[in-house]
N, C-alpha and C positions, 0 to 999 in steps of 0.2 A: 956679801952673802956667799956662803960656801956652796959647792956643787953637791946636789942631791942625787942619790943613786936609785935607779929603777931596775929591778930584777925582772927580766922578760923571759918567761918559760914557755918553750914550744913543746907541746905534749903529743904531737902527732908522730907516729912512726914513719910517716911518708913525708920526707923532707922535700921542700919546694912545692908542695901541693897547696891545698886550700887554706887551712888555718895557719900554716907556716908562712904562706905568702901574705896573709893578712897581717901577721905579726911583723914581717919584714917591712911592710908599708907603714905600719904604725910606728915602728922604730925610726924610720926615716923622718917622720914628722916630729917625734920626740927629740931627735938630734938637732933640730933647727932651733931649739930653745937652749940658750947658752948655760943656764944655771942647773941643768940636769945632765946625768950620764946614764945611758941605757946599756946594760950588760945582758946579752942574750945567751941562753943555754938550752940544750935539749934534755928533757927529763929522761929519755931513754939512755943517755950516756951516764946517768948516775945510778949506781947499784943501791937499791933500797930493799931491804928484806920486807916481806909481808908483815903487816902489823900483828903483834901478839902481846900477850901479857908481859913477857920477858923484855921486850924492847919498847915498852910503852913510855919510858922515861927519857928516850933520846937515842941517838945513833949508837950502834955497838962498835966495838974496837976495830972491826974490819970495814966499817962504812965511812971511810975517809972522805969520799966525795960528797956524801950526804951531809956529813958534819960540816964541810966547807960551805955547803949551800945554807945550812942552818945559821952559820955565823954571818953570812951575807944578809940573810933575812932579818937578823937581829938589828942590824945597823942601817938597812936600806930605808928609803922613804916611800918607795913605790913598788908595786907588784902587778905585773901584767901576765895573765894566763891565756894562752891560745890553745884551743883544743877542738878536735872534730867531735861530732855527735855520734856515739855508738849506742844504738838501740835506746834512744831518748836519754842517754846518760853520757858519761865521759869514759875514756879508756881506763882500764884497770889500774895502770901504773899511776895515773893522776889521782884516782880515788885512794889508792894506797898511800901516796905522798900526803894527801890531806889528812888521812887517818894518823900517819906517823908524826905529824907536826903538832899533835894535840898538846904535848908537853910544853911546846913553845907558845901555843896560841891560847891556852886556857889556864886560868888560875883556880886550881881545885881547892884552895884554902879560903877563897872569897866567893860567896854565892850571891846571886841577884834575888829579886823578889819572887822569882819562880823556882828558887832553890837550885838554879843551874850555875855552874862555874862561870865566872866573868871572863870576858875576852881580854887578851893582852896584846893584840896587834893594832892598837890604836895609832901607831906610828906609820902604818902602811896605807897608802892610797891605792885602791885596787881597781883594776879594769879587766874585762873579760872579752875575748874575741873567740867566736864560736862559728864553725862551719857545719853544714849538714845538708841533707837531701830534701828537706821539706821547704816549700816556698815560704818566703818571708811573711806573706799575709796569713798563712795557716799557722805559722809559728807564733805570730802575735796573738791569735785567738787561743791557742793551746800553750801559751807561754809557760804555764806552771809545769809542763811536761818536758821542758827542754833545759839543757845545762845552764844557760844564763840565769835562770830563776834559782836553780839549786845552788850554783856557785855563789850567787849573791847572798842567799840565806846562810850558807856556811860561813862565809867570811864576815858577814854582819854579826853572826854569833861569836866569831873570833874577835870581834871588836874593831875590825878594820874600817877604814873610811871608804865607802863605796863611791866611785866616780861615774862609772857607766859600763855599758856593754854593747857589743855589736854582733849581729847574727847574719850570716850569709847562707842562703839556700841554693846558690848556684853551684852545680857540680863541677864547674870549671872556674871557680873563683880566681884561681891563679892566673887566668887569662882575661879576667874582667877588669878592665882599666877603671871603670866607674867605681866599682867596689873598692879597689885598691887605693884610688885617690881619696875616697871617703875615709878609709882607714888611716891614711896619712894625715888628713885634716884632723881626725879624731885624736891622733897622736900628738899633734901640736897643742890642741886644747887641753888634753890630759897633762902634758908636760908643764904647761903654764900653771895649772892648778897645783901640781906637785911643787913647782918652783916657788910659788907665792902663797902656798898654804890655803888654797880655796877648796871648799867642799860644797856638796849639794845642800839644798835647803832642807827644812824640817820635814816637808812632805815626803821627800825621797827617803828619809830615814824611817818614817812611819810605815809607808807602804813597801811591801817586798817586791812588787813587780818591777823588773828592770825596764827602764824606758828604752824602746826600740826605735831605730830610725830607718827609714827606707833607704836602701843602698842598691 
């Protein structure tokens, strides 16, 4: 079996802090599985113009780093996004990145039963790591108002294979060994699914609520 590539994107401008530390722990788990390779990058290092009608069809001539990321996503088998929670949503540059990949993620020539374009990211196994300031118990109740729910909805719309998500409400997640160990174990499980082509069951595909685990 060939080695499968997982693109791991850290979307926090605060390196070494909460969501970034969750991602590092997750990657440590991923790298224990021999049949996958994890490539980490920081989204803030990639210059991406704000979405507009003119750039809707892909990177422009001066967006070399963005074009390189697009090419990686074309051929990767996994995508992990780590992000902080900003006002119940994600940082602006992550939202812009998601808007800009519409040309890669959606087929506008083929529509589904709801007359929406069909997703083209079926080759990607997705996982989301999210930090915030709201306790886990409250986030579970108000799951629909937090990034894991929205991110899952977007990437299911894009056709990707949703694997799971983790949320931490500890303001010092980067110092919380219990949470980081849990993220590392999650990375192992995720990598095995990518390596061997396993997905969630049918119920996970029907219901949009991301399963949350106490960490």
